[in-house]
N, C-alpha and C positions, 0 to 999 in steps of 0.2 A: 504493499499499499503505500501511497506518496505521504510526504510529510504533512502534518496538521497545518492548514494555512492560517495566518494571522487575519484580523478583520481588514477586509478591502483586498486581500491577496488572494489570486487565483490558485486553486489546487494543482498541484503538479502530478501526473499520472506515474505510476511506478514504472521503473525501467524494465522491459520485457527481456527476460534472459535470452541469449542467443541460441539457436537451435545446435543441438549436438550434432556436429558432422564426423562421419566415420571417415578414416584415412585408409587408403588403398595400400594393401601389402605386395611389396614386390616379389616377383618370383623368377627364377632363373630363366634366361633366355634358351629356348630348344636348342640342343645340340645339333650340330651340322645344318643350322638354319642359313639362310642365304646371308652372304657375306656382302652387304650394302652399306653405303656411307650413314653414319649416325643412327644406325639401326638402335631401336629402344627395346628394352624388355618389356613383354606383356606384363600387366599387374592384375591381379584379380580384382573386380568391383567390389566394393563395400557393401553397396545395397543394389538389388535387382528386383523389379517388378514390384516394388511396393506401391501402396495405393496414393493417388495424389495428396500433397501436403495441403492443409487450408492457407488460404491466401492471407499473407501478413499485411497487406495494405500498403506495402512499399512498392512505389513505382517510380522509375527513374528513366532518363531518355537522355541520349547524347545525338544531337543533330548537326551536321556538317553540311556546308554548301561553300563551293569554292568557284567564283567566276573568273580567276585569274587575269583581274584588270589591267590593262596595259601592256599584254604579254601577246605574243604571237599565237598563244592558245586559247584565247578568251573566249568565255562561253558567256551566255546570256540568262539561262534559266535556273540556275543553280541556287541561287539564293531564295528565289521565288518557291522553289521546290520546299527549302526548309519551312517558310513560312506555311505553306500548304499543309505539311506533314505536322506541323505543331497543332495546327486547328483540328486535325483529325484526333490526335492523342488528347487533347483537352476534352474534346467532345467523349473520348473514351474513358476518362476518368483522371487523367493525370493533371496536377498542378503545376502551374507556370511559377516556380520559385527557383533560387540557387541551388537549394538543397536536392530539388527533384528533377531539374531540367537544365542541361549545358547546351548552348548554342555556339556553334563556331562558323562564321563567315567573314569572308575578305573584305567586306564592307565596312567592318566594325573599327571604331575608333580607339578602342582599348586592346592593348598589345596581347592580354591574356585571353581574348576572345577571337584573336586571328587564327586561321587553321594553318598554323604552322606545324611542322613535323613533330616538336617538342610538345605544342599545345594538344595535338591530336592523340599523342601517345599518352599524355596526362589524362585527358578526357577519358580514355578507353579503361585506364586503371582506376580513375573516379567512378564511372559506371558500375564496375564489378567489385568494387571494394566492401567487403563485408557483406557480400551476398548470401542470403540465407533461402533455404527451401521455403516456398511460396511467395517470395519475391518475384515482380514482373519488369522486365527490363526491356528498352527499346533503342536501336541505333539505325540511324540513317545517315548514308553519304551520298552526295550529288557532286559529281565533279569528273575530273579525268581519271581513268584507269589504264594501266598498261601493264606490261611483263618483264621481267628478268630470269636470265638463266637460272635454273633451279640447281644449287650447288650439290644437292643431295641425290639428284636423279630419281626422285620419288613422284614427281607430277607426271600425269599421263602425257600431257602435251610437251613436258621437258622444261616447261616454264613456271616460274612462281607469279601468281597474280599479284598486282600492286595497285594502290591508289596513291594519287599525286598531291602532295600538300602544295601550298601556295608558295613554299621556298625549297622546292623539290630540286631546282638547279644547284642550290648551295649545300641542303642539308640531306638530299635523297629521297626516294620514295619509301613507302611502308608495305611491305610484304605481307601476303597472306599468312606467312608462318609467325609473325609479328601479331597479327590481329587475332589469330587462333590462340596465341599464347595469353594474351590480355584479355579477351572477351570470351573466349570458350572454355580454355583449359581450366581457368579459374572457378567456374561455376560449380557448385554442388549439385547432387540429384534433387529435382524438384524445383529448381529455379529456372523461369521462363525468360530466354531472351529472344525477340523478333528483331530481325535485320531485314533493312531494304538497302541494297547496293545499286545505285542508278548510275551505272559507267561501264565502259567498255571493259571486256576480259573478266567480267565480274561472276562467271557461272559458279566457280568454286573459289570465291574469294576469301571465304573462313576456312577452307581445308575440311569442310563437314563432310562424312563418309558416305552418306546416301543421298542420291538424287531420285526426285520423283518423275516416272515416266509412265503417264495414264494413272492407272491406279496401283501401280507397283514400284517399290523402292528399288534401285539399282545399286548395289555397293561398289564403292571404289576399289580400284586394284589393289592400291597400298593404303588401307583405311586408317584413318587416325579416331578412335573412339574415346569419347569422353563421358562424363557423368551428367552434365547439365542438359536442359530442353533448349535447343537452339534451332530456329528455322529460319531460313534466309531467301527471300526472294531477290533476284538479281535480272538486271534488265537484258541480260543476254548470256550466251555460253561462253566459254573460255576463249575460243578461237575467234569470235565475232567482234567485228570492228565496223565502224562506218567508214573505213580509209577508202573504200571503193565508191562512195558517193562524193559528195561536192565538198567534204570536210571532215577531218577525223575529229570524232567526238560530238557528231551530230545528235546521237542517241540521246544525250543530256536531256533529263526531264521526261522522258518516255516512260520508265518504270514508274517514277513519282506519281505522274499525272494518272497512269491508269490506276495504281494502288490507292491513290486518294478517292477516285471517282467510284470504284468497286467497293471499297469500305464504306462509303457514304451511302450507296445503294443498296449493299447486301448484307450489312453489319448481322452477323450471327446466324444468317441462314444458308451460306453457301459451304459444302464441303471442301476439302483441299482440292481435288481434282476439278470441281466446279468453279472454284476460284481461280485456277489457273487457266480454264478455258475462258472465264471473263475478262481476265487480264489480258489474255492473247487478243480477244476480240477487241478490247478497248485499244491496245497498242497497233492493231491493223487499222481501225478507223481514224487513228491519230496520224496515220501515214508512215508509221516505224516499220522497217522490216526485221528489227530484232526480235527473237522469241523469248519470253520471260522463262525463268527457270527457278525450281524450288529444290533446296538442299537442306537436310536436317542430320542434327546429331543422333537422332533417335527414329528407329524404323516403326513408327506408330501406326495405327489403324487411320486411314486417310478418309474414312467415310465419316469421321465426326464434323461438326461444323468447326471453321476456323475463327477462335477468339485470342484475343491477344492475351488473355489471362487464363487459357485453358491448359494447363500444364500437364506435360507426359513424363511420368518419373522415369528414370534410368532402366533401360531395357538391355544394354550391352554389358554381358559377362565378364568381358575382359575390358582392361583400359589401355590405351598406348596406341602407338603406331606399329601397325605390322607391315613389314617391307617385304613385297613378293617379287616385285619387278623392277628391273633397273631400266629406265627409260633414257632414250637419248635426246640431246639438245636439238631443236630445229633451229632453221633460220628465221629470225624474225626481222620484218621491216616496218616500220611505222609511218613509212612514206616521206614525201618533202612536204610535210604540214608544220603546223606551228606546234603541235605536241611533240611531232617528231624532232624538230630541232631542238626543243627543250631537253627530251630525253637525251638526245646526243650529246648535249653540252657535260653530262656527267657519265656517258656511258663507258669511256676508256677506264676510268677509275673502278668501276664496277665489275667489267669484264675482268681486269686484273685480280680483283679480289675473288670473284666467283671460280676462276680457273685456278687460282694459286694451291689448293689443296692437290688438284691432279698434276699439275706442273713440279710441285716439291716431291710429289710420291715418284712420278717418272724420273726427275733427276737423281733422286736418291737411289732409285734402282739402278740407274745406269752408271752411277759412281760406285756402287757397290760391286758390279761387274767388272768395272775399270780397274779398282784397285786389285780384286782378285786375280785378274789378268796380268796386271802389272807384276804382282808378287811371284805369279807363276813364271813369268818371263824372266825375271832375275834369278829366278832359281833353277832356270835351265829346264824348266818342262816343256815337253813339245807342244802343248796347247797354250803356251803362254802368248805368243803373239795374237792368236785366235781369240782368246779371252780379251785381251786389252782391246782389239778392235770391236769385238761385240759389246765391250762396256762403253766404248764412245759412242756407238751406234744407239745404244740403249740411253744413255744419257740425253742425246739429242733428241732421240725419238720422244722421251718424256717430255722435254721442254717445248718442242714443237708439236707433238702430237697428241698431247692431254693425257698420256698416261693410260693405265687400266684399273 
């Protein structure tokens, strides 16, 4: 109970004790498993198939809109998208207070509200900080999306999906791995996060393991299972861009406009497949060629109505990333466009960083062969010359061929 108030003083409610969170227990990685970069061990899920928790009343939202004013990649509708999404959330029970809603747009006059890389990462950490079962969270991003080489070779298309902060030419992009770590992996079972990613290459922008196709879930070939309940609506698939049309990034606003319209017209009445059909129709009528996509952290029954606070408890028996396939890096060309020019400004540094592990492994392998061959040569062994030459070839092959 709260403390007894003095006359004229309002009573303060008693503090609610935080829900007890179970901690996953690590288990050894299977012997003889695939030797892939950064492969993580499976861990047993601490809770599976429990009933939905009661709602705590906690609702938080992070809304980001970037128009990239004064740059060659300037957009027009992303800030308007944030205002439209904010109205939908308020109609759905969110309160517009600093404790419940953070808005980052590049028309802000306050440095702390600009969508810089540092502020976006800080906002993501704020959104999930202290998350408990029964909390309801929302994330919205409208701006440019792009891709970077996946250094782990885990992505099916060989690329990490990224979002582009307003200071990306200086601070760099934010990858789907970073987004997953901050917004997905930190959530307990029974905590709901709905995300809307309105940008190119956003299909798996949060690295969720399940993608909805019709009424069925398709599991990723290198799935990353987590505890929380995360559903993400994206403006297009990973490979889809509008680079073939009159300008890269033209799809900005398509997903937000469709989502806002469908939410206002069909609130609480549409199942997940029906919602995706309505989003597709709305985007086609708006003149957009991109197709919406739904990914999820849980393979739940899709015939239930879509609600922002309808929580699906954890169904994944094992938690963590399972590496099954090592994918290759494709060639990616963002075209001679404003965003392409901005991405190229920082590309050289990224490529060096992304390829460094392979270069180092290849060079080390070659150096080891070279040293071994040289030792044999000086000791008079017959294969000394052959070993030394092989070492030189391996070293340069590692440096310029990427290693294995």
